[in-house]
DSSP file (Angstrom, degrees, kcal/mol; ACC not computed):
  #  RESIDUE AA STRUCTURE BP1 BP2  ACC     N-H-->O    O-->H-N    N-H-->O    O-->H-N    TCO  KAPPA ALPHA  PHI   PSI    X-CA   Y-CA   Z-CA
    1    1 A M              0   0    0      0, 0.0     2,-0.1     0, 0.0     0, 0.0   0.000 360.0 360.0 360.0 130.3   11.4   -1.2    3.8
    2    2 A N     >  -     0   0    0      1,-0.1     4,-2.2     4,-0.0     5,-0.2  -0.313 360.0 -95.9 -83.5 171.5   14.4    0.3    5.6
    3    3 A E  H  > S+     0   0    0      1,-0.2     4,-1.7     2,-0.2     5,-0.1   0.811 122.5  51.8 -58.0 -36.4   14.3    2.5    8.7
    4    4 A R  H  > S+     0   0    0      2,-0.2     4,-2.8     1,-0.2     5,-0.3   0.924 109.7  48.4 -68.2 -44.6   14.5    5.8    6.7
    5    5 A E  H  > S+     0   0    0      1,-0.2     4,-2.1     2,-0.2    -2,-0.2   0.912 109.0  53.4 -66.1 -38.9   11.6    4.8    4.5
    6    6 A K  H  X S+     0   0    0     -4,-2.2     4,-0.6     1,-0.2    -1,-0.2   0.921 112.5  44.6 -62.7 -40.3    9.5    3.8    7.4
    7    7 A L  H >< S+     0   0    0     -4,-1.7     3,-0.9     1,-0.2    -2,-0.2   0.945 114.7  46.8 -66.9 -48.1   10.0    7.2    9.0
    8    8 A E  H 3< S+     0   0    0     -4,-2.8    -1,-0.2     1,-0.2    -2,-0.2   0.788 118.4  42.5 -67.9 -27.0    9.5    9.2    5.9
    9    9 A Q  H 3< S+     0   0    0     -4,-2.1    -1,-0.2    -5,-0.3    -2,-0.2   0.460  93.5 110.9 -98.9  -1.5    6.3    7.3    5.0
   10   10 A G    <<  -     0   0    0     -3,-0.9     2,-0.5    -4,-0.6    -3,-0.0  -0.375  62.2-135.9 -77.7 153.8    4.9    7.2    8.5
   11   11 A S        -     0   0    0     -2,-0.1     2,-0.4     7,-0.0    -2,-0.1  -0.918  22.6-166.4-107.4 126.9    1.9    9.1    9.6
   12   12 A Y        -     0   0    0     -2,-0.5     3,-0.1     1,-0.1     4,-0.0  -0.913  25.3-145.9-121.7 140.9    2.1   10.9   12.9
   13   13 A E  S    S-     0   0    0     -2,-0.4     2,-0.3     1,-0.1    -1,-0.1   0.690  84.7  -0.5 -70.9 -20.9   -0.4   12.4   15.1
   14   14 A S  S  > S-     0   0    0      1,-0.1     4,-2.1    -3,-0.0     5,-0.1  -0.982  73.1-102.6-159.1 165.7    1.8   15.2   16.2
   15   15 A L  H  > S+     0   0    0     -2,-0.3     4,-2.7     1,-0.2     5,-0.2   0.887 121.5  56.6 -61.1 -39.1    5.3   16.7   15.8
   16   16 A G  H  > S+     0   0    0     71,-0.2     4,-1.6     2,-0.2    -1,-0.2   0.904 105.9  48.5 -60.0 -43.4    6.1   15.2   19.2
   17   17 A A  H  > S+     0   0    0      2,-0.2     4,-2.5     1,-0.2    -1,-0.2   0.923 110.9  51.1 -64.3 -45.0    5.2   11.7   18.0
   18   18 A M  H  X S+     0   0    0     -4,-2.1     4,-2.2     1,-0.2    -2,-0.2   0.940 111.1  47.6 -57.8 -47.4    7.3   12.1   14.9
   19   19 A M  H  X S+     0   0    0     -4,-2.7     4,-2.2     1,-0.2    -1,-0.2   0.799 109.3  54.2 -67.7 -26.5   10.3   13.2   16.9
   20   20 A Q  H  X S+     0   0    0     -4,-1.6     4,-2.7    -5,-0.2     5,-0.2   0.902 108.3  49.5 -68.8 -44.5    9.8   10.3   19.3
   21   21 A A  H  X S+     0   0    0     -4,-2.5     4,-2.0     2,-0.2    -2,-0.2   0.902 110.3  49.8 -62.3 -38.2    9.9    8.0   16.3
   22   22 A Y  H  X S+     0   0    0     -4,-2.2     4,-2.2     2,-0.2    -1,-0.2   0.928 112.0  49.1 -62.6 -46.7   13.1    9.6   15.0
   23   23 A A  H  X S+     0   0    0     -4,-2.2     4,-1.7    50,-0.2    -2,-0.2   0.876 109.2  50.9 -61.3 -39.2   14.6    9.2   18.5
   24   24 A E  H  X S+     0   0    0     -4,-2.7     4,-2.1     2,-0.2    -1,-0.2   0.885 108.3  53.8 -63.3 -41.0   13.6    5.5   18.8
   25   25 A T  H  X S+     0   0    0     -4,-2.0     4,-3.1    -5,-0.2     5,-0.2   0.916 105.7  53.8 -61.9 -40.9   15.2    4.9   15.3
   26   26 A A  H  X S+     0   0    0     -4,-2.2     4,-2.5    44,-0.3    -1,-0.2   0.902 105.9  52.2 -61.6 -39.8   18.4    6.5   16.7
   27   27 A V  H  X S+     0   0    0     -4,-1.7     4,-1.9     2,-0.2    11,-0.2   0.934 113.7  43.8 -62.9 -46.2   18.4    4.0   19.6
   28   28 A R  H  X S+     0   0    0     -4,-2.1     4,-3.3     2,-0.2     5,-0.3   0.931 114.0  48.6 -62.8 -46.3   18.1    1.1   17.2
   29   29 A V  H  X>S+     0   0    0     -4,-3.1     4,-2.8     1,-0.2     5,-0.9   0.894 109.5  53.6 -63.6 -39.6   20.7    2.4   14.8
   30   30 A A  H  X5S+     0   0    0     -4,-2.5     6,-2.4    -5,-0.2     4,-0.9   0.915 114.2  41.8 -59.7 -43.9   23.1    3.0   17.6
   31   31 A K  H  X5S+     0   0    0     -4,-1.9     4,-0.7     4,-0.3    -2,-0.2   0.956 123.1  37.1 -68.7 -52.0   22.7   -0.6   18.8
   32   32 A E  H  <5S+     0   0    0     -4,-3.3    -2,-0.2    -5,-0.2    -3,-0.2   0.878 130.3  24.9 -75.7 -37.9   22.8   -2.2   15.3
   33   33 A E  H  <5S+     0   0    0     -4,-2.8    -3,-0.2    -5,-0.3    -1,-0.1   0.756 136.2  26.6-100.3 -27.7   25.3   -0.1   13.4
   34   34 A F  H  <<S-     0   0    0     -5,-0.9    -3,-0.2    -4,-0.9    -2,-0.1   0.475  91.3-130.2-117.7  -2.5   27.6    1.4   16.2
   35   35 A K     <  +     0   0    0     -4,-0.7     2,-0.3    -5,-0.3    -4,-0.3   0.871  66.7 129.1  55.1  39.3   27.2   -1.3   18.9
   36   36 A Q        -     0   0    0     -6,-2.4     2,-0.5    -9,-0.1    -1,-0.2  -0.846  55.5-129.7-122.3 156.1   26.3    1.5   21.4
   37   37 A K        -     0   0    0     -2,-0.3     2,-0.5    -3,-0.1    10,-0.1  -0.938  17.0-172.3-113.6 128.4   23.4    1.9   23.9
   38   38 A L        +     0   0    0     -2,-0.5    -7,-0.1   -11,-0.2    -8,-0.0  -0.986  11.5 167.4-116.6 129.8   21.3    4.9   24.0
   39   39 A D        -     0   0    0     -2,-0.5     3,-0.1     2,-0.1    -1,-0.1   0.178  56.4-104.6-129.0  10.8   18.8    5.1   26.9
   40   40 A F  S    S+     0   0    0      1,-0.3     2,-0.1     2,-0.1    42,-0.1   0.532  79.2 131.7  72.2   7.9   17.7    8.7   27.0
   41   41 A S  S >  S-     0   0    0      1,-0.1     3,-0.7    41,-0.0     4,-0.4  -0.420  73.5-110.6 -84.9 165.3   19.8    9.4   30.1
   42   42 A E  T >  S+     0   0    0      1,-0.2     3,-1.8     2,-0.2     4,-0.4   0.907 119.2  57.2 -55.3 -43.8   22.2   12.2   30.8
   43   43 A E  T >> S+     0   0    0      1,-0.3     3,-0.7     2,-0.2     4,-0.7   0.723  92.9  69.8 -64.1 -21.7   25.1    9.8   30.5
   44   44 A S  H <> S+     0   0    0     -3,-0.7     4,-2.8     1,-0.2    -1,-0.3   0.682  79.9  76.5 -69.1 -18.5   24.0    8.8   27.1
   45   45 A I  H <> S+     0   0    0     -3,-1.8     4,-2.6    -4,-0.4    -1,-0.2   0.891  91.9  53.3 -60.2 -37.8   25.0   12.2   25.7
   46   46 A E  H <> S+     0   0    0     -3,-0.7     4,-1.9    -4,-0.4    -1,-0.2   0.905 110.2  46.7 -65.2 -37.9   28.6   11.1   25.8
   47   47 A V  H  X S+     0   0    0     -4,-0.7     4,-2.1     2,-0.2    -2,-0.2   0.921 110.3  53.1 -66.2 -42.9   27.7    8.0   23.7
   48   48 A L  H  X S+     0   0    0     -4,-2.8     4,-2.7     1,-0.2     5,-0.2   0.930 107.2  53.6 -60.4 -43.6   25.7   10.2   21.3
   49   49 A E  H  X S+     0   0    0     -4,-2.6     4,-2.0     1,-0.2    -1,-0.2   0.919 107.6  50.7 -56.3 -45.8   28.9   12.4   20.9
   50   50 A E  H  X S+     0   0    0     -4,-1.9     4,-1.7     1,-0.2    -1,-0.2   0.903 111.5  46.3 -56.0 -46.2   30.9    9.3   20.0
   51   51 A I  H  X S+     0   0    0     -4,-2.1     4,-2.6     1,-0.2    -2,-0.2   0.905 110.4  53.0 -65.1 -42.9   28.5    8.3   17.4
   52   52 A L  H  X S+     0   0    0     -4,-2.7     4,-2.0     1,-0.2    -1,-0.2   0.818 105.1  55.8 -61.6 -35.7   28.3   11.8   16.0
   53   53 A A  H  X S+     0   0    0     -4,-2.0     4,-0.8    -5,-0.2    -1,-0.2   0.918 111.5  44.5 -63.4 -43.4   32.1   11.8   15.7
   54   54 A M  H >< S+     0   0    0     -4,-1.7     3,-0.6     1,-0.2     4,-0.5   0.898 112.2  50.8 -66.9 -41.7   31.8    8.7   13.6
   55   55 A V  H >< S+     0   0    0     -4,-2.6     3,-1.1     1,-0.2    -1,-0.2   0.855 105.1  56.7 -64.6 -35.6   29.0    9.9   11.6
   56   56 A A  H 3< S+     0   0    0     -4,-2.0    -1,-0.2     1,-0.2    -2,-0.2   0.726  99.6  60.4 -68.7 -22.8   30.8   13.1   10.8
   57   57 A E  T << S+     0   0    0     -4,-0.8    -1,-0.2    -3,-0.6    -2,-0.2   0.607  82.4 105.4 -80.8 -11.5   33.7   11.1    9.4
   58   58 A K  S <  S-     0   0    0     -3,-1.1     3,-0.1    -4,-0.5     4,-0.1  -0.222  91.7 -79.2 -62.7 160.5   31.5    9.6    6.7
   59   59 A E    >   -     0   0    0      1,-0.1     3,-1.3     2,-0.1    -1,-0.1  -0.304  59.3 -95.0 -58.2 143.8   31.9   10.9    3.2
   60   60 A P  T 3  S+     0   0    0      0, 0.0    -1,-0.1     0, 0.0     3,-0.1  -0.268 109.5  30.5 -59.8 144.5   30.1   14.3    2.7
   61   61 A G  T 3  S+     0   0    0      1,-0.1     2,-1.5    -3,-0.1    -2,-0.1   0.579  77.0 135.9  85.4   6.2   26.6   14.0    1.3
   62   62 A T  S <  S-     0   0    0     -3,-1.3    -1,-0.1     1,-0.2     5,-0.1  -0.465  91.5 -56.1 -92.3  66.3   25.9   10.6    2.8
   63   63 A D  S  > S+     0   0    0     -2,-1.5     4,-2.2     3,-0.1     5,-0.2   0.902  73.1 165.9  73.5  45.1   22.5   11.2    4.0
   64   64 A M  H  > S+     0   0    0      1,-0.2     4,-2.8     2,-0.2     5,-0.2   0.898  73.3  56.3 -58.0 -45.7   23.0   14.3    6.2
   65   65 A E  H  > S+     0   0    0      1,-0.2     4,-2.1     2,-0.2    -1,-0.2   0.921 109.1  46.1 -54.2 -48.5   19.3   15.1    6.4
   66   66 A Y  H  > S+     0   0    0      2,-0.2     4,-2.7     1,-0.2     5,-0.2   0.918 113.5  50.0 -60.8 -49.4   18.4   11.6    7.8
   67   67 A D  H  X>S+     0   0    0     -4,-2.2     4,-2.2     1,-0.2     5,-0.5   0.888 109.2  49.8 -59.2 -40.9   21.3   11.8   10.3
   68   68 A V  H  X5S+     0   0    0     -4,-2.8     4,-1.9    -5,-0.2     5,-0.4   0.905 112.5  49.9 -67.9 -39.9   20.4   15.2   11.6
   69   69 A R  H  X5S+     0   0    0     -4,-2.1     4,-2.0    -5,-0.2    -2,-0.2   0.965 116.2  38.6 -65.6 -50.6   16.7   14.0   12.1
   70   70 A I  H  X5S+     0   0    0     -4,-2.7     4,-2.3     2,-0.2   -44,-0.3   0.957 124.4  36.7 -69.9 -49.0   17.5   10.8   13.9
   71   71 A W  H  X5S+     0   0    0     -4,-2.2     4,-2.6    -5,-0.2    -3,-0.2   0.898 120.2  47.5 -69.8 -41.6   20.4   12.0   16.1
   72   72 A G  H  X<S+     0   0    0     -4,-1.9     4,-2.4    -5,-0.5    -1,-0.2   0.841 110.7  53.4 -66.5 -32.7   18.9   15.4   16.6
   73   73 A G  H  X S+     0   0    0     -4,-2.0     4,-2.3    -5,-0.4   -50,-0.2   0.919 111.2  46.6 -65.4 -44.9   15.5   13.8   17.5
   74   74 A Y  H  X S+     0   0    0     -4,-2.3     4,-2.2     2,-0.2    -2,-0.2   0.959 112.2  49.3 -60.9 -51.0   17.3   11.7   20.1
   75   75 A F  H  X S+     0   0    0     -4,-2.6     4,-1.9     1,-0.2    -2,-0.2   0.901 113.1  47.9 -54.0 -45.6   19.2   14.6   21.5
   76   76 A G  H  X S+     0   0    0     -4,-2.4     4,-3.5     1,-0.2    -1,-0.2   0.859 107.6  54.1 -67.3 -36.0   16.0   16.6   21.7
   77   77 A E  H  X S+     0   0    0     -4,-2.3     4,-2.6     2,-0.2     5,-0.3   0.903 104.4  56.0 -69.2 -32.8   14.0   13.8   23.4
   78   78 A V  H  X S+     0   0    0     -4,-2.2     4,-1.8     2,-0.2    -2,-0.2   0.953 113.9  40.3 -57.5 -47.9   16.7   13.6   26.1
   79   79 A L  H  X S+     0   0    0     -4,-1.9     4,-2.3    -5,-0.2     6,-0.3   0.938 114.8  52.3 -69.1 -44.3   16.2   17.3   26.8
   80   80 A R  H  X>S+     0   0    0     -4,-3.5     5,-1.4     1,-0.2     4,-0.8   0.888 112.7  44.5 -61.8 -36.2   12.3   17.1   26.4
   81   81 A R  H  <5S+     0   0    0     -4,-2.6     3,-0.3    -5,-0.2    -1,-0.2   0.908 112.6  51.1 -74.9 -37.8   12.0   14.2   28.9
   82   82 A R  H  <5S+     0   0    0     -4,-1.8    60,-2.3    -5,-0.3    -2,-0.2   0.877 126.5  24.3 -62.0 -40.5   14.4   15.8   31.3
   83   83 A Y  H  <5S-     0   0    0     -4,-2.3    22,-0.3    58,-0.2    -1,-0.2   0.235 102.4-116.8-111.8  10.2   12.5   19.1   31.4
   84   84 A A  T  <5 +     0   0    0     -4,-0.8    -3,-0.2    -3,-0.3    21,-0.1   0.916  58.2 169.1  53.6  44.7    9.0   18.1   30.3
   85   85 A G      < -     0   0    0     -5,-1.4     2,-0.4    -6,-0.3    19,-0.2  -0.196  28.5-126.6 -81.7 173.1    9.4   20.2   27.2
   86   86 A E  E     -A  103   0A   0     17,-1.8    17,-2.9    -2,-0.0     2,-0.2  -0.989  13.6-125.5-125.5 135.7    7.2   20.4   24.0
   87   87 A W  E     +A  102   0A   0     -2,-0.4     2,-0.3    15,-0.2   -71,-0.2  -0.564  36.8 167.8 -72.8 141.8    8.1   20.0   20.5
   88   88 A E  E     -A  101   0A   0     13,-2.4    13,-2.5    -2,-0.2     2,-0.5  -0.978  37.2-118.7-150.3 153.7    7.0   22.9   18.2
   89   89 A M  E     +A  100   0A   0     -2,-0.3     2,-0.3    11,-0.2     9,-0.1  -0.847  49.7 150.4 -89.8 129.1    7.7   24.0   14.6
   90   90 A T  E     -A   99   0A   0      9,-2.2     9,-3.4    -2,-0.5     2,-0.4  -0.957  49.3 -87.1-153.6 167.3    9.3   27.5   14.6
   91   91 A Q  E     -A   98   0A   0     -2,-0.3     7,-0.2     7,-0.3     3,-0.1  -0.645  40.7-123.0 -80.9 130.2   11.6   29.6   12.6
   92   92 A Y    >   -     0   0    0      5,-1.4     3,-3.1    -2,-0.4     5,-0.1  -0.555  44.0 -91.1 -67.6 136.5   15.4   29.2   13.4
   93   93 A P  T 3  S+     0   0    0      0, 0.0    -1,-0.1     0, 0.0     3,-0.1  -0.238 112.3   5.4 -53.5 128.3   16.9   32.5   14.3
   94   94 A G  T 3  S+     0   0    0      1,-0.3     2,-0.2    -3,-0.1    -2,-0.1   0.475 112.4 107.7  72.0   5.3   18.2   34.2   11.1
   95   95 A G    <   -     0   0    0     -3,-3.1    -1,-0.3     2,-0.1    -4,-0.0  -0.632  64.5-143.9-106.5 171.7   16.7   31.4    9.0
   96   96 A V  S    S+     0   0    0     -2,-0.2     2,-0.3    -3,-0.1    -1,-0.1   0.560  75.2  76.1-105.2 -13.5   13.8   31.3    6.6
   97   97 A A  S    S-     0   0    0     -5,-0.1    -5,-1.4    -7,-0.0     2,-0.3  -0.744  77.4-121.8-104.0 150.2   12.5   27.8    7.3
   98   98 A S  E     -A   91   0A   0     -2,-0.3    -7,-0.3    -7,-0.2    -9,-0.1  -0.686  35.8-178.5 -82.7 141.4   10.6   26.5   10.2
   99   99 A V  E     -A   90   0A   0     -9,-3.4    -9,-2.2    -2,-0.3     2,-0.1  -0.925  37.1 -83.4-134.5 158.8   12.3   23.6   12.0
  100  100 A P  E     +A   89   0A   0      0, 0.0    12,-0.3     0, 0.0     2,-0.3  -0.410  55.3 172.3 -57.9 135.5   11.5   21.4   15.0
  101  101 A A  E     -A   88   0A   0    -13,-2.5   -13,-2.4     9,-0.1     2,-0.5  -0.960  29.1-121.0-144.6 158.7   12.4   23.1   18.3
  102  102 A L  E     -AB  87 109A   0      7,-3.2     7,-2.7    -2,-0.3     2,-0.8  -0.895  10.5-151.3-102.4 130.0   11.8   22.4   22.0
  103  103 A D  E     +AB  86 108A   0    -17,-2.9   -17,-1.8    -2,-0.5     2,-0.5  -0.922  27.4 173.0 -96.1 110.2   10.0   24.8   24.2
  104  104 A V  E >   - B   0 107A   0      3,-3.0     3,-2.4    -2,-0.8   -19,-0.1  -0.946  65.0 -32.0-126.6 109.5   11.5   24.2   27.6
  105  105 A R  T 3  S-     0   0    0     -2,-0.5    -1,-0.1     1,-0.3     3,-0.1   0.863 125.3 -48.8  53.4  39.0   10.7   26.3   30.7
  106  106 A G  T 3  S+     0   0    0      1,-0.3     2,-0.4     0, 0.0    -1,-0.3   0.393 119.5 109.4  83.0  -0.9   10.2   29.3   28.3
  107  107 A S  E <   -B  104   0A   0     -3,-2.4    -3,-3.0    31,-0.0     2,-0.6  -0.823  62.4-137.8-103.0 144.6   13.4   28.8   26.4
  108  108 A R  E     -B  103   0A   0     -2,-0.4     2,-0.4    -5,-0.2    -5,-0.2  -0.893  19.4-168.9-109.2 127.6   13.5   27.5   22.9
  109  109 A L  E     -B  102   0A   0     -7,-2.7    -7,-3.2    -2,-0.6   -33,-0.0  -0.886  15.3-156.2-117.1 146.1   16.1   24.9   22.0
  110  110 A F     >  +     0   0    0     -2,-0.4     4,-1.8    -9,-0.2     5,-0.1  -0.739  20.8 166.8-121.1  76.2   17.1   23.7   18.5
  111  111 A P  H  > S+     0   0    0      0, 0.0     4,-2.2     0, 0.0     5,-0.2   0.876  76.4  53.2 -67.5 -37.5   18.6   20.2   19.0
  112  112 A L  H  > S+     0   0    0    -12,-0.3     4,-2.6     1,-0.2     5,-0.1   0.910 110.2  47.7 -63.3 -37.5   18.4   19.3   15.2
  113  113 A M  H  > S+     0   0    0    -13,-0.3     4,-2.3     2,-0.2    -1,-0.2   0.872 109.6  53.1 -69.5 -33.6   20.3   22.4   14.3
  114  114 A K  H  X S+     0   0    0     -4,-1.8     4,-2.1     2,-0.2    -2,-0.2   0.902 110.6  46.7 -63.5 -43.6   22.9   21.7   17.1
  115  115 A V  H  X S+     0   0    0     -4,-2.2     4,-2.7     2,-0.2     5,-0.2   0.922 110.3  54.2 -64.9 -45.8   23.4   18.2   15.6
  116  116 A Y  H  X S+     0   0    0     -4,-2.6     4,-2.2     1,-0.2     5,-0.2   0.914 110.5  46.1 -55.6 -43.4   23.7   19.7   12.1
  117  117 A R  H  X S+     0   0    0     -4,-2.3     4,-2.8     2,-0.2     5,-0.4   0.887 110.1  53.5 -62.9 -40.0   26.4   22.0   13.4
  118  118 A R  H  X S+     0   0    0     -4,-2.1     4,-1.6     1,-0.2    -2,-0.2   0.942 113.6  43.5 -58.8 -49.1   28.2   19.2   15.2
  119  119 A L  H  < S+     0   0    0     -4,-2.7    -2,-0.2     1,-0.2    -1,-0.2   0.836 124.1  32.8 -70.3 -32.5   28.2   17.2   11.9
  120  120 A T  H  < S+     0   0    0     -4,-2.2    -1,-0.2    -5,-0.2    -2,-0.2   0.729 126.3  37.0 -97.2 -24.6   29.3   20.0    9.6
  121  121 A M  H  < S-     0   0    0     -4,-2.8     3,-0.4     1,-0.3    -3,-0.2   0.572  98.5-141.7-113.2 -10.9   31.5   22.1   11.9
  122  122 A G    ><  -     0   0    0     -4,-1.6     3,-2.2    -5,-0.4    -1,-0.3  -0.407  52.5 -15.4  91.6-160.2   33.3   19.4   13.9
  123  123 A E  G >  S+     0   0    0      1,-0.3     3,-1.8     2,-0.2    -1,-0.2   0.686 116.9  74.7 -60.1 -28.4   34.4   19.1   17.5
  124  124 A S  G 3  S+     0   0    0     -3,-0.4    -1,-0.3     1,-0.3    -2,-0.1   0.718  97.9  50.6 -62.2 -15.8   34.0   22.8   18.3
  125  125 A E  G <  S+     0   0    0     -3,-2.2    -1,-0.3    -7,-0.2    -2,-0.2  -0.126  84.2 168.9-109.2  34.9   30.2   22.1   18.3
  126  126 A E    <>  -     0   0    0     -3,-1.8     4,-1.3     1,-0.1     3,-0.2  -0.183  34.5-139.1 -53.4 136.1   30.5   19.2   20.7
  127  127 A I  H  > S+     0   0    0      1,-0.2     4,-2.9     2,-0.2     5,-0.1   0.873  95.7  58.9 -67.0 -42.7   27.1   18.0   22.0
  128  128 A G  H  > S+     0   0    0      1,-0.2     4,-2.4     2,-0.2    -1,-0.2   0.858 104.2  49.0 -59.9 -41.9   28.2   17.3   25.6
  129  129 A S  H  > S+     0   0    0      2,-0.2     4,-2.0     1,-0.2    -1,-0.2   0.909 113.6  47.5 -65.1 -42.9   29.4   20.9   26.3
  130  130 A F  H  X S+     0   0    0     -4,-1.3     4,-2.5     2,-0.2    -2,-0.2   0.887 109.3  53.0 -68.5 -37.7   26.2   22.3   25.0
  131  131 A F  H  X S+     0   0    0     -4,-2.9     4,-2.8     1,-0.2     5,-0.2   0.950 111.5  46.5 -59.6 -45.3   24.1   19.8   27.0
  132  132 A H  H  X S+     0   0    0     -4,-2.4     4,-2.0     1,-0.2    -2,-0.2   0.846 110.6  51.8 -64.2 -33.1   25.9   20.9   30.2
  133  133 A M  H  X S+     0   0    0     -4,-2.0     4,-1.6     2,-0.2    -1,-0.2   0.922 113.0  46.0 -65.7 -45.1   25.5   24.6   29.4
  134  134 A V  H  X S+     0   0    0     -4,-2.5     4,-2.8     1,-0.2     5,-0.3   0.945 115.1  46.2 -63.1 -48.2   21.7   24.0   28.8
  135  135 A T  H  X S+     0   0    0     -4,-2.8     4,-2.0     1,-0.2    -1,-0.2   0.860 109.6  54.4 -67.3 -33.1   21.4   22.0   32.0
  136  136 A G  H  < S+     0   0    0     -4,-2.0    -1,-0.2    -5,-0.2    -2,-0.2   0.867 115.4  40.2 -65.0 -36.2   23.4   24.5   34.0
  137  137 A R  H  < S+     0   0    0     -4,-1.6    -2,-0.2    -3,-0.2    -1,-0.2   0.850 121.1  40.9 -79.6 -38.5   21.0   27.3   32.9
  138  138 A L  H  < S-     0   0    0     -4,-2.8    -2,-0.2     1,-0.2    -3,-0.2   0.638  98.9-149.6 -91.5 -15.3   17.8   25.3   33.2
  139  139 A G     <  -     0   0    0     -4,-2.0    -1,-0.2    -5,-0.3    -2,-0.1  -0.390  45.5  -3.0  84.4-161.4   18.6   23.5   36.5
  140  140 A G  S    S-     0   0    0      1,-0.1     0, 0.0    -2,-0.1     0, 0.0  -0.098  86.5 -80.0 -64.0 163.1   17.5   20.1   37.7
  141  141 A P        -     0   0    0      0, 0.0   -58,-0.2     0, 0.0     2,-0.1  -0.245  50.5-103.3 -62.9 150.9   15.1   17.8   35.8
  142  142 A S        -     0   0    0    -60,-2.3     2,-0.8   -61,-0.1   -58,-0.2  -0.444  31.9-117.3 -72.9 150.2   11.3   18.5   36.0
  143  143 A Q        -     0   0    0     -2,-0.1     2,-0.6   -60,-0.1    -1,-0.1  -0.813  30.1-159.1 -89.7 117.0    9.3   16.3   38.3
  144  144 A V              0   0    0     -2,-0.8   -60,-0.0     1,-0.1   -63,-0.0  -0.856 360.0 360.0-104.0 129.0    6.8   14.4   36.1
  145  145 A N              0   0    0     -2,-0.6    -1,-0.1     0, 0.0    -2,-0.0   0.402 360.0 360.0 -95.3 360.0    3.9   13.0   37.9
């Protein structure tokens, strides 16, 4: 059974547990397929951007949903851990479907949608710039005891 099948057939106690599983898959895929290290640090956002640039170069239709889930899950987990946020299902602004989002300090972030936009719209949707904009607005990391 491959990574995708494991994720899709998995049973998760919560949305947060599912998103963590996607993020952990991203870490493994980064190491095995891209020879890159993702460690949930702020610095790893640059590595994620490099990976997304390579993923975006793949032929259209080559498993976009899976790519969005694992890389968006990783991106979201970096933010969630930094700010002690919570995963929730909510409607994307202007959309009709509910999607995973992060509630962080009263702000709602959509990391999977940001990754989708990066993969479909190119460098103008670069992840690092978005991360720095978010961290600039939200300030320093939350203290987790």
